[in-house]
MARRO-721177 format. One record per residue (C-alpha): residue number from 1; residue in three letters; x, y, z. Coordinates in steps of 0.5 Angstrom, whole numbers, padded with zeros to 4 digits. Layout:
BEGIN
- NUM/Ala/X/Y/Z
...
# end
This chain:
BEGIN
- 1/Met/-0004/0030/-0056
- 2/Thr/-0012/0030/-0055
- 3/Pro/-0015/0034/-0050
- 4/Pro/-0019/0030/-0045
- 5/Ala/-0026/0028/-0047
- 6/Asp/-0029/0031/-0040
- 7/Asp/-0026/0037/-0038
- 8/His/-0032/0038/-0033
- 9/Arg/-0031/0033/-0027
- 10/Ser/-0032/0035/-0020
- 11/Ile/-0027/0038/-0016
- 12/Ala/-0026/0038/-0009
- 13/Leu/-0022/0043/-0005
- 14/Ile/-0019/0040/0001
- 15/Gly/-0015/0045/0006
- 16/Ala/-0010/0042/0010
- 17/Pro/-0007/0048/0014
- 18/Gly/-0002/0044/0017
- 19/Asp/0006/0046/0018
- 20/Val/0008/0042/0023
- 21/Ala/0013/0039/0018
- 22/Ala/0016/0045/0016
- 23/Ala/0022/0049/0017
- 24/His/0018/0056/0018
- 25/Arg/0011/0057/0021
- 26/Gly/0006/0060/0017
- 27/Ala/0004/0055/0011
- 28/Ser/-0002/0054/0016
- 29/Met/-0005/0060/0013
- 30/Gly/-0004/0058/0006
- 31/Pro/-0011/0055/0004
- 32/Glu/-0014/0061/0006
- 33/Ala/-0010/0065/0002
- 34/Leu/-0011/0061/-0004
- 35/Arg/-0019/0062/-0003
- 36/Val/-0018/0069/-0002
- 37/Ala/-0014/0069/-0009
- 38/Gly/-0020/0066/-0012
- 39/Met/-0019/0059/-0013
- 40/Thr/-0026/0057/-0012
- 41/Glu/-0029/0062/-0017
- 42/Ala/-0023/0061/-0022
- 43/Leu/-0024/0053/-0022
- 44/Ala/-0031/0054/-0023
- 45/Glu/-0031/0058/-0029
- 46/Ile/-0026/0054/-0033
- 47/Ala/-0027/0047/-0030
- 48/Gly/-0035/0046/-0028
- 49/Glu/-0037/0044/-0021
- 50/Val/-0032/0046/-0015
- 51/Val/-0034/0044/-0008
- 52/Asp/-0030/0047/-0002
- 53/Trp/-0030/0041/0003
- 54/Gly/-0027/0046/0008
- 55/Asn/-0021/0045/0012
- 56/Leu/-0018/0039/0016
- 57/Thr/-0016/0039/0023
- 58/Gly/-0010/0037/0026
- 59/Pro/-0004/0038/0031
- 60/Ser/-0001/0045/0032
- 61/His/0006/0046/0031
- 62/Pro/0010/0044/0038
- 63/Gly/0016/0047/0036
- 64/His/0020/0041/0039
- 65/Ala/0027/0039/0037
- 66/Pro/0028/0033/0032
- 67/Val/0028/0026/0035
- 68/Asp/0032/0020/0032
- 69/Gly/0033/0025/0026
- 70/Leu/0026/0027/0025
- 71/Arg/0022/0033/0028
- 72/His/0015/0032/0029
- 73/Leu/0014/0025/0027
- 74/Pro/0007/0024/0031
- 75/Glu/0004/0031/0029
- 76/Thr/0006/0030/0022
- 77/Ala/0003/0023/0021
- 78/Thr/-0003/0025/0024
- 79/Trp/-0004/0030/0019
- 80/Cys/-0002/0026/0013
- 81/Arg/-0007/0020/0016
- 82/Gly/-0013/0026/0015
- 83/Val/-0011/0028/0008
- 84/Arg/-0010/0021/0006
- 85/Asp/-0017/0019/0008
- 86/Thr/-0020/0025/0005
- 87/Val/-0017/0025/-0001
- 88/Gly/-0019/0018/-0002
- 89/Glu/-0026/0019/-0001
- 90/Ala/-0026/0025/-0006
- 91/Leu/-0022/0020/-0011
- 92/Ala/-0027/0014/-0009
- 93/Thr/-0033/0019/-0011
- 94/Gly/-0030/0021/-0018
- 95/Arg/-0028/0028/-0016
- 96/Ile/-0021/0031/-0017
- 97/Pro/-0018/0032/-0011
- 98/Val/-0014/0039/-0010
- 99/Leu/-0010/0039/-0004
- 100/Met/-0009/0046/-0001
- 101/Gly/-0003/0046/0004
- 102/Gly/0000/0047/0008
- 103/Asp/0007/0044/0008
- 104/His/0010/0039/0003
- 105/Ala/0010/0033/0008
- 106/Leu/0002/0033/0007
- 107/Ser/0003/0030/0000
- 108/Met/0005/0024/0003
- 109/Gly/-0002/0023/0005
- 110/Ser/-0005/0025/-0002
- 111/Leu/0000/0020/-0005
- 112/Ala/-0002/0014/0000
- 113/Ala/-0009/0016/-0003
- 114/Ala/-0007/0016/-0010
- 115/Ser/-0003/0010/-0010
- 116/Ala/-0008/0006/-0006
- 117/His/-0014/0008/-0011
- 118/Cys/-0010/0006/-0017
- 119/Arg/-0008/-0001/-0015
- 120/Ala/-0015/-0002/-0013
- 121/Ala/-0017/0001/-0020
- 122/Gly/-0012/-0003/-0024
- 123/Lys/-0009/0004/-0026
- 124/Pro/-0002/0006/-0027
- 125/Leu/0000/0012/-0023
- 126/Arg/0005/0017/-0025
- 127/Val/0007/0023/-0020
- 128/Leu/0010/0030/-0023
- 129/Trp/0014/0033/-0017
- 130/Leu/0014/0041/-0019
- 131/Asp/0019/0043/-0013
- 132/Ala/0026/0047/-0012
- 133/His/0028/0041/-0008
- 134/Ala/0028/0034/-0009
- 135/Asp/0025/0032/-0002
- 136/Phe/0029/0026/-0002
- 137/Asn/0032/0026/0005
- 138/Thr/0032/0021/0010
- 139/Pro/0033/0021/0018
- 140/Glu/0040/0019/0016
- 141/Thr/0041/0025/0011
- 142/Ser/0037/0031/0013
- 143/Val/0041/0036/0016
- 144/Ser/0034/0039/0020
- 145/Gly/0030/0033/0021
- 146/Asn/0024/0037/0018
- 147/Leu/0019/0032/0015
- 148/His/0017/0037/0009
- 149/Gly/0024/0035/0006
- 150/Met/0022/0027/0006
- 151/Pro/0016/0026/0002
- 152/Val/0019/0023/-0004
- 153/Ala/0023/0019/0000
- 154/Val/0018/0016/0004
- 155/Ala/0013/0015/-0002
- 156/Ala/0019/0011/-0005
- 157/Gly/0019/0007/0002
- 158/Leu/0025/0010/0006
- 159/Gly/0023/0013/0012
- 160/Pro/0019/0011/0019
- 161/Pro/0014/0006/0018
- 162/Glu/0009/0011/0021
- 163/Leu/0009/0014/0014
- 164/Thr/0012/0009/0009
- 165/Gly/0006/0005/0012
- 166/Leu/0000/0010/0010
- 167/Ser/-0002/0007/0004
- 168/Asp/-0004/-0001/0003
- 169/Ala/0003/-0002/0000
- 170/Thr/0010/0000/0001
- 171/Pro/0013/0003/-0003
- 172/Met/0007/0007/-0005
- 173/Val/0010/0010/-0011
- 174/Pro/0017/0007/-0013
- 175/Ala/0022/0013/-0015
- 176/Ala/0022/0011/-0022
- 177/Arg/0015/0013/-0023
- 178/Phe/0016/0020/-0020
- 179/His/0019/0026/-0025
- 180/Gln/0022/0032/-0022
- 181/Ile/0022/0039/-0025
- 182/Gly/0025/0045/-0023
- 183/Val/0030/0042/-0018
- 184/Arg/0036/0047/-0016
- 185/Ala/0037/0045/-0008
- 186/Ile/0039/0038/-0006
- 187/Asp/0043/0037/0001
- 188/Arg/0050/0034/0000
- 189/Leu/0048/0027/0003
- 190/Glu/0041/0027/-0001
- 191/Lys/0044/0027/-0007
- 192/Arg/0047/0020/-0006
- 193/Thr/0040/0018/-0004
- 194/Val/0037/0021/-0011
- 195/Ala/0043/0018/-0015
- 196/Ala/0042/0011/-0011
- 197/His/0035/0010/-0013
- 198/Gly/0035/0013/-0020
- 199/Leu/0030/0018/-0018
- 200/Pro/0028/0022/-0025
- 201/Val/0030/0029/-0024
- 202/Ala/0030/0035/-0029
- 203/Asp/0034/0040/-0025
- 204/Met/0035/0047/-0027
- 205/Arg/0041/0046/-0031
- 206/Glu/0038/0041/-0036
- 207/Ile/0032/0046/-0037
- 208/Asp/0037/0052/-0038
- 209/Glu/0041/0048/-0043
- 210/Arg/0035/0044/-0047
- 211/Ser/0029/0049/-0045
- 212/Ile/0022/0047/-0042
- 213/Arg/0018/0044/-0047
- 214/Pro/0023/0038/-0049
- 215/Val/0024/0037/-0042
- 216/Met/0016/0037/-0040
- 217/Glu/0015/0033/-0046
- 218/Glu/0020/0027/-0044
- 219/Ala/0017/0028/-0037
- 220/Leu/0010/0027/-0039
- 221/Ala/0012/0021/-0044
- 222/His/0011/0015/-0040
- 223/Ala/0004/0018/-0037
- 224/Thr/0001/0019/-0044
- 225/Ala/0004/0012/-0046
- 226/Glu/0000/0009/-0040
- 227/Gly/-0006/0013/-0040
- 228/Ala/-0004/0014/-0033
- 229/His/-0007/0017/-0027
- 230/Leu/-0003/0023/-0026
- 231/His/-0002/0026/-0019
- 232/Val/0002/0033/-0020
- 233/Ser/0005/0036/-0013
- 234/Phe/0006/0043/-0014
- 235/Asp/0011/0046/-0009
- 236/Val/0010/0054/-0010
- 237/Asp/0017/0055/-0009
- 238/Met/0018/0051/-0015
- 239/Leu/0017/0058/-0018
- 240/Asp/0023/0063/-0018
- 241/Ser/0023/0067/-0012
- 242/Ser/0022/0074/-0016
- 243/Val/0015/0071/-0018
- 244/Ala/0014/0067/-0012
- 245/Pro/0016/0071/-0005
- 246/Gly/0011/0068/-0001
- 247/Val/0014/0061/0001
- 248/Gly/0018/0059/0007
- 249/Thr/0024/0056/0003
- 250/Arg/0026/0061/-0003
- 251/Val/0031/0059/-0008
- 252/Lys/0033/0063/-0013
- 253/Gly/0034/0061/-0021
- 254/Gly/0028/0057/-0022
- 255/Pro/0023/0057/-0028
- 256/Thr/0020/0064/-0030
- 257/Tyr/0013/0065/-0030
- 258/Arg/0012/0063/-0037
- 259/Glu/0016/0057/-0037
- 260/Ala/0012/0055/-0031
- 261/Gln/0005/0056/-0034
- 262/Leu/0008/0052/-0040
- 263/Cys/0009/0047/-0036
- 264/Met/0002/0047/-0033
- 265/Glu/-0001/0048/-0040
- 266/Met/0002/0042/-0043
- 267/Ile/0000/0038/-0037
- 268/His/-0007/0040/-0038
- 269/Asp/-0006/0038/-0045
- 270/Thr/-0005/0030/-0043
- 271/Gly/-0012/0030/-0040
- 272/Leu/-0009/0026/-0035
- 273/Leu/-0009/0030/-0029
- 274/Ala/-0013/0026/-0023
- 275/Ser/-0010/0029/-0017
- 276/Leu/-0007/0035/-0015
- 277/Asp/-0003/0038/-0009
- 278/Val/-0001/0046/-0008
- 279/Val/0003/0047/-0002
- 280/Glu/0008/0051/0001
- 281/Leu/0005/0057/0000
- 282/Asn/0007/0062/0006
- 283/Pro/0003/0068/0007
- 284/Ala/0008/0071/0012
- 285/Phe/0013/0072/0007
- 286/Asp/0008/0074/0002
- 287/Val/0007/0081/-0001
- 288/His/0000/0083/-0002
- 289/Asn/-0002/0076/-0003
- 290/Ala/0001/0076/-0010
- 291/Thr/0004/0069/-0009
- 292/Ala/-0003/0066/-0008
- 293/Glu/-0005/0070/-0014
- 294/Thr/0000/0067/-0018
- 295/Ala/-0001/0060/-0015
- 296/Val/-0008/0060/-0017
- 297/Glu/-0006/0063/-0024
- 298/Met/-0002/0057/-0025
- 299/Val/-0008/0052/-0023
- 300/Lys/-0012/0055/-0028
- 301/Ser/-0007/0053/-0033
- 302/Leu/-0007/0046/-0030
- 303/Phe/-0015/0046/-0031
- 304/Gly/-0015/0049/-0038
- 305/Glu/-0015/0056/-0038
- 306/Arg/-0012/0058/-0045
- 307/Ile/-0009/0064/-0048
- 308/Leu/-0013/0062/-0055
- 309/Ser/-0016/0056/-0057
- 310/Arg/-0012/0051/-0060
- 311/Arg/-0013/0045/-0065
- 312/Pro/-0011/0038/-0062
- 313/Gln/-0004/0036/-0063
# end
């Protein structure tokens, strides 16, 4: 693979301190924790111009029970519209948007923006979903009704129109154009939906059996062949809970620090990273902001931080 010709596109940091779709409060503090961990300075050092666009505003967590299988739908839709519009503005001005969440439902907004941007530009879109969870629940399959467990399904056209209609086409992103890495927690009914829609998933058993490098090569192959706009959605709980305790939904048995960093390095090597989410960091569960610091280290690798210089392959 040949590294990108231009590693110095301007980056727009977009804080989205919303946790209305999450199981636990606290992800609203994620953007500030990432800033404290040095996100702006780290990216400025390796990737060029970084502009922090500050935080979006939206409804606070109302603590309501689910309605028709969905919890806090109006509040989630409001947050996602704000994310969609701001990420869309960054893309339209040639910047790489880095969404700092907040819960993973916010990615419905960033995916809506990326999909509309790619359709307008005539460019294929591929999504790499780094997560312990498949996030492919629907109101009919979800046990909790929490919308942070549904963004991939919504992007694929399954769910309430308030969310599936965020972009200019439904589905925003067909299920086949996702590739999930690190999954190890899927609800019983959700498994059927994943299978029925052919969602590409590299779960932890596959990673254990094959190792991370060939799994990532396969996940990136289509995007590389197409020269696609690659949207990376990085849920910090993708990392093993021993590495990243500061998340609301810890799941043991995830990728190690080095496995995850190799994922990020290989993504950078494609030269295709065009938009990024960093979500589900919950400082309420963290230890001395260590998980935020780890997340920043992963993002540095995504943008080109290397141990040593290497020749193009």
